[in-house]
Structures are given as C-alpha cells and as structure tokens.
N, C-alpha and C positions, 0 to 999 in steps of 0.2 A: 156640067154646067147647070145652073138653075134657069128657070123660065125668064128671069130678068137679065140674063146674060152674065151674072156674077160667077166668077170662078171660085170653087171651093177647094182649098188645099187638101191633099190626100191625108188620111188619118191612120195610115198603117204604122208599122213599127218604126219607120224612118221619120215620120211626121206625126207623132202622137197628138191627140186633141186634149187640151186642158192640162192642168197641173197633175191630175191623177195619171193621165196618159204618159206624161213626161217621167213621172216616178217609175212607171212600169218599165221604162227603158233600162233602168238599173237592175231589173229582175229578169230580163230576157236573156237567152243564151247567146254567147258570142259566136258569130258565124264565120268571119273572115280572119285571115292571118294578120292583116293590117289592124283590124279592130282589136284582136287579141293583144298585139304588141302595144297598142295605145292604152288598153286597160291595165296591162302589166306595169307600164311606166307610171300611170296615174296612181295605181295602188302603192307602188314603192315610194313615190314622192309624197303622197299623202301620209304614209306611215312615218317617214322621216320628220315631216313637219309636226305631226301629232306627237311623236316621241320627244321632240325638242320642247314642245309646250309642256308635256307631262314632266319632263326633267326639271323645268323651271318650277313646277308646282311641287313635285315630290323630292327632287334632288337626291341626296344620299340617304334620305330618311327611309325610302322604300328600297328593300334589298334588291329588287329586280334591276334597279338602275346601277348597281355596283359591279355587275359582271361585265367582262370585256366582250365586245362583238355582239352584244345583245341587240343593239339597235339594228345592226345589219341583218340579223336573223328575223327581227320584227319586220323589216322592210321586205325581205324575201317572202315571208308568210303573207303579208298584206298584198304583195304583187300577185301571188297565186290566188288569193281570195278575190282579187280584182277581176279575174277572168271567169269567176263563178257567179252563180245566181245570188250569192250572199254578199256581193260587193256593195249593196246598199247599206250594209252594216258598217262599212268603213266610213262612209259619209256621216252616218248617225253618230258613230264614236267620235269622229273629228268635231262634229257640232257640239257634243256634250263637253269635250275637252275645252273648246273655245268658250263655252258658257262658264265652265268652272274657272278658267283662267281669268275671265272678266270679273266674276263675282269676287274672287280673291284679290285681284290686283287693283280693282277700281271701286270697291265698296269699303265702308269703315268697320265692318264687323270683325275683321281680323285683329285690329288694335284692341278691341274690347276683349276678345278671346284670350290674347296673350297677357293682358293685364290681370285677368282672373287667375292666371297661373302663378302670379307673384305673391309671395308672403313676406312682408316687411314688418318685423316686430319692433316695438320701442326698445331702444338699446339700453341695456343695463350691464353692470359689471359682471364678469364671469371669470372662471379660472383659466380658460384657454380660448384662443381663436382657432377654429378649424377651417382651413381653406381647402376645399375640394379641388383636386388637381385635374388637368386635362391632358391631352397628348403632349408629348415632349419631343423636341427635335433631337435627332441623333447626336448633335453637337452638345447637347445639354442645355441649350437655350430654351427659354419659355416662349411659346407662341402668344399672340396678342390676347387671346381669350384667357390664358393662364395668367398673364401679366395683370389684366384688369382685376381678376379675382385676388391675386396676391397683393396688389396695391390697396384694395379695400381692406384686406386683413391687416396690412401694415399700418394703415390709418387708425385702425382700432387699437393697435399696440401703442402707437404714438399718443393716442388720447388716453392711454392708461386704462382702457376698458378691460384688459386682461394682461397677464404676465407671461403667458406661454403661447407658442405658435405650433400648430400641427398641420402638416401637409401629407397628402396621400400619394403613393407611388403607383402609377399606372403602366409603367414600362420597366424593362429590366435595368435601365439606367435611372439613377436617382435625380430628383429635382431639388434635393436639399442644398447642394452646392450653389445652384443658381439662386435659391432663396436667400441663403446666408450672404451671398455676394450683393444682392439687392438691398438687404438690410444694412450691410456695412456702408454701402454708398449713401444711404439715407441717414446714417448715424444712429441706427437703432440696435439695441442689444436685448436679446431675450432667448431663453432656451427654445430650440427648434427640434421638434419630434417629427419623425416620418414613419408612417405605417403603410404596409403593402406587402406584396403586390395585390392590387385590387382590380376587379373586372366590372364592378357595378357599384352603385350607391349603397346597396345592401352590404357588400363587403366592407366598404368604408365605415358604415355605421357599426358593424360588429367589431372591427379592429379598434376604432376610436373608443368604443365602449370598454374594451379590455384595457386600453391605456388609461382611460379615465378612472377605472376601478383601481388600477395600480397606483396612480398618482393621487387618488382620493379627490378627484374633481367632481363637482356636483352640477355645474352649469357650463355650457359652451356657447360661444358665438359662432354660428355656422354661416360661412360665406360661400356663395356659388352664384351662377348666372341667375338673373331675375326669373326667367321662365322655369328654372329648375328648382327654385326655392321651396315651393309648396310641397312637391313630392319628396325632396331631400329632407326637409324638416320633419315631415310625417314619418319617414323611414328611420331617422335617428330617434325620434320619440318612441317609436314602436319597440326599440331595443332597450328603452328605459332611461334615456338621457333627457335632461332638461335643456331645451333648445331655444336660443334666441336667433331667429332667422334674419340674416343681413344680406340683401342683394348686392352684387357688384354692379358696376356701370353697365348700361345697355351697350351692345356691340352694333355699331354702324347705323342704328336706328333707335328711335324712342317713341313708343306707341302713345305717349302722352301728348305728342305734337304732330305736326303734319308728316305724313308718310308718303313716299313715292310708291308706284306700283311694284318696283323692285324690292323696296323695304317690306311691303305687305307679303310678297311671295316668300321672302326669307323668314318673316315672322310666322307665316303659315307652316313652313317646314318645321320650325322649332315647336310650334303648337302640336303638330301631328306627332312628333317624336315624344313629347311629354305626355300627351293623351295616351299614346300606346304604352308608355312606361307605367302610367298610373293603372291602366287596365291589367297589365302583367303583374304589377306589384300587389294589387288587390286580390287577384286570383291566387297568388302564392301566399297571401296573408302577411305580406311585409309592410303594409301600411294599414 
C-alpha cells in the first residue's frame, strides 16, 4: 500500500504491468498442467483458424494446401509451439495473415493486378482459332471454364474470323467429341483438330506450331482465360507463331466492375498462379 492508502496491484508474472509486461506473458515458461492444456488448445484452435484464412488466400495455388491431413498436422505443430516460449510467434503469424486477408479482400489493388495480366488484341482474320483446353470430366463433358473458352472460340468461327478450330487434350480422354457436339448444336461446321497430350502451355504451343507448319497456317486466334492471355500469347509467340490474343469471358467476377471480398480472393489466387507461371517460364526461356 502507498502512503495515501491506495492499493497497487501486484506486477508479477500473474499480473504484468503495462503492454510490455503482458507481452512477456507469451514468453514465460508454462508452469502448471492446467495452463499447459490451455495453451495446447489455444495453439490448435489458432492454427485451424489461420489455416482456413490462408486457404482462402492461397487455395489450390499453393502446393502445401493440396495434401491431405496437412491442416491437422499444422494444428498439432502449433499446439506444441503453444506450450513453448515461441508461442508469441503463433499470434504474430495469425496477425499477419489477418492483415493479408484484409488487404486482399477489402482493397481495390487486386482488380488492377489481374487486369494487367490480360492481353486483348484487335481481332483480325486468321487461319485457325486455337482454344486452350482445361480439365475434362471423366464423362467427357466440359466444365464451366472450358465451356466459356470454347464458346468464345465458336463465336469467332461464327463471325468467320477463321475456318479451322484447334483444341488441346489435357487428359487421356479427348474433348473433341464434346466440342463437335457443341458445334452441331449451334449449327456450326468447321474442321476440328486436336493436339495433345499436353501438360503445360509450353506443350500446347509446340504442338500447335507443328500443326500450323503442316497446314501452312501463318496466324492464329488464341483463346484462353483473361488472366492467362498474356503468358499464353507470349509462349506461342516464342515458338514462332503470329498470335492474336482473345480472352474468354471472366468467370464469376469481372475486375472492371464492383468486386466482393470473395471475388478479390479468387482473383488473387489466379494472379498468384499466373505470376508464378511467368517467373518459371522466364527462367526456362519459354517467354
């Protein structure tokens, strides 16, 4: 007690004085079994929440998130860290993830970033429309992303911008049948070529180059997702093709208009994927 009779709270480890003292609580050793159990649970819960936020940001773009039971392992690891002197790092990591989530989901910079990945050239006549394929369902049906690409390619054929259609095969089963079926339903007729199997845009460029040389094509209309157009066009030009880049429709969002936080997170994942692709392709000399 002071001379005025005021009671001063204790400032030991149980009642630290000031913000600095409270932060030191995160660095002190765990003394009791009850406290250890509390920190174990806190570390595990914090790990799961941080993981879910990172998954929204990174999604399937980051290979770490593709493995099974990785989140459970992450939770166990963080629980063990939670009872050590390094548990303050868990809170620091969670804080950084929250800041990253907020910047991506609630600021406009992502829309500008994905727009810069797009290349849309003035459309001119060419010998062929090349539609880069995506995954294919085992039933042979096209997923939404592939349908949007194909629809844009068929629009170019209907406008008589080219007389031939080229699709690429990314699975052991062919998308040519689904493509012809869609053309028939729309009343379109044109030669349909398929090249593959392919594992990358580089493979697609090399095989289309061989086909173009065989057919004596000089110029192609290249259709792919908007965020993929710049890298794809550069890859095809690197192998010696004259390319007119034509983006398909945006999927589920349009960066030219209002975007929700969920749209921005999806756009960010696509941006990360493309930026990574550009770096790899530059390193290999493919663009």
